[in-house]
C-alpha positions as CSV (number, residue, x, y, z in Angstrom):
1,M,20.2,-23.2,2.3
2,K,18.9,-22.6,-1.3
3,K,20.2,-19.6,-3.2
4,I,17.6,-17.8,-5.3
5,L,17.9,-15.2,-8.1
6,I,14.8,-13.0,-8.6
7,I,14.2,-11.6,-12.1
8,E,11.3,-9.2,-12.0
9,D,10.9,-5.8,-13.6
10,E,8.7,-4.2,-10.9
11,A,10.9,-3.1,-8.1
12,I,8.2,-3.2,-5.4
13,I,7.2,-6.7,-6.4
14,S,10.9,-7.8,-6.4
15,F,11.4,-6.3,-3.0
16,S,8.3,-8.1,-1.7
17,Y,9.6,-11.4,-3.0
18,R,13.0,-10.8,-1.4
19,L,11.4,-10.2,2.0
20,Q,9.2,-13.3,1.8
21,L,12.0,-15.5,0.6
22,E,14.4,-14.3,3.3
23,R,11.7,-14.9,6.0
24,M,11.4,-18.4,4.7
25,G,15.1,-19.0,5.2
26,F,16.3,-18.7,1.6
27,E,19.3,-16.6,0.5
28,V,18.5,-14.1,-2.3
29,L,21.6,-13.7,-4.5
30,G,20.3,-10.6,-6.2
31,T,17.5,-9.1,-8.3
32,A,17.4,-8.2,-12.0
33,K,14.9,-6.2,-14.0
34,S,15.9,-7.4,-17.4
35,A,17.5,-10.3,-19.2
36,D,20.7,-8.4,-19.5
37,E,20.9,-7.7,-15.8
38,A,20.1,-11.4,-15.1
39,E,22.8,-12.7,-17.5
40,A,25.4,-10.5,-15.7
41,L,24.4,-11.8,-12.3
42,L,24.4,-15.4,-13.6
43,H,28.0,-15.0,-14.7
44,Q,29.0,-14.1,-11.1
45,E,27.2,-16.8,-9.2
46,R,24.9,-19.8,-9.8
47,P,21.6,-19.8,-8.0
48,D,19.9,-23.1,-7.0
49,L,16.6,-21.6,-8.3
50,I,15.4,-18.6,-10.4
51,I,12.1,-16.9,-9.7
52,M,11.1,-15.0,-12.8
53,D,8.3,-12.9,-14.3
54,I,7.3,-13.6,-17.9
55,Y,7.4,-9.9,-18.9
56,L,10.7,-8.1,-18.3
57,K,12.2,-4.8,-19.3
58,G,14.3,-5.0,-22.5
59,V,14.0,-7.1,-25.7
60,K,13.8,-10.6,-24.2
61,N,10.9,-11.9,-22.2
62,G,11.2,-14.4,-19.4
63,L,10.4,-17.4,-21.6
64,E,13.2,-16.5,-24.0
65,L,15.6,-16.0,-21.2
66,A,14.7,-19.3,-19.6
67,Q,15.5,-21.1,-22.9
68,E,18.9,-19.4,-23.1
69,I,19.7,-20.2,-19.5
70,H,18.7,-23.9,-19.9
71,A,20.8,-24.1,-23.1
72,S,23.9,-24.0,-20.8
73,D,22.6,-24.8,-17.3
74,P,19.4,-26.6,-16.2
75,I,18.7,-24.3,-13.2
76,P,15.1,-24.8,-12.1
77,I,12.9,-21.8,-12.8
78,L,9.7,-20.7,-11.1
79,F,7.6,-18.2,-13.1
80,L,5.4,-15.9,-11.0
81,T,3.1,-14.4,-13.6
82,A,-0.2,-12.6,-13.9
83,S,-0.7,-14.1,-17.3
84,T,-3.0,-17.1,-17.5
85,R,-3.1,-17.1,-21.3
86,P,-3.1,-20.6,-22.6
87,D,-0.1,-19.9,-25.0
88,V,1.9,-18.7,-22.0
89,V,1.0,-21.6,-19.8
90,D,1.7,-24.1,-22.6
91,A,5.1,-22.4,-23.3
92,I,6.1,-22.8,-19.6
93,G,5.0,-26.4,-19.7
94,R,7.2,-27.1,-22.6
95,L,10.3,-25.8,-20.7
96,K,11.9,-28.6,-18.8
97,G,12.5,-27.7,-15.1
98,C,10.1,-24.8,-15.1
99,H,6.9,-24.3,-13.1
100,Y,4.6,-21.4,-12.5
101,L,2.4,-19.7,-9.9
102,S,-0.3,-17.1,-10.8
103,K,-0.1,-13.6,-9.3
104,P,-1.1,-12.5,-6.9
105,I,1.1,-14.9,-5.0
106,N,-0.1,-16.5,-1.8
107,S,2.8,-16.9,0.6
108,D,1.7,-20.4,1.6
109,S,1.6,-21.7,-2.0
110,L,4.9,-20.0,-2.7
111,E,6.5,-21.7,0.3
112,D,5.0,-25.1,-0.7
113,V,6.4,-24.9,-4.2
114,L,9.8,-23.7,-2.9
115,Q,10.0,-26.6,-0.4
116,R,9.3,-29.0,-3.3
117,F,12.2,-27.4,-5.2
118,A,14.4,-27.7,-2.1
119,R,13.8,-31.5,-2.0
120,E,14.7,-32.0,-5.6
């Protein structure tokens, strides 16, 4: 079973992702609202995949956090974001091992992407 960490600053959205992922058979290791919370969780356990929003509470955004994570560990990251700004999409594309889906998230497309990650 794949272990997933959710990094999302909106509690309702984070809870919704947790429910969807658990119904799909994934184990959710935890949720974080900020880069600081995420870094603390990452020191405790290594997920197989991180699901992350671009905009987080605190000083670091999801793109900056992804760069820091990948500097020490190439954990695959799936960004779930409402932003379709070209600069954001380009920045995600430049990050190795990162993909994105646009919000609102369709359960079928989320499951398809997660199954692809599971095979990698």
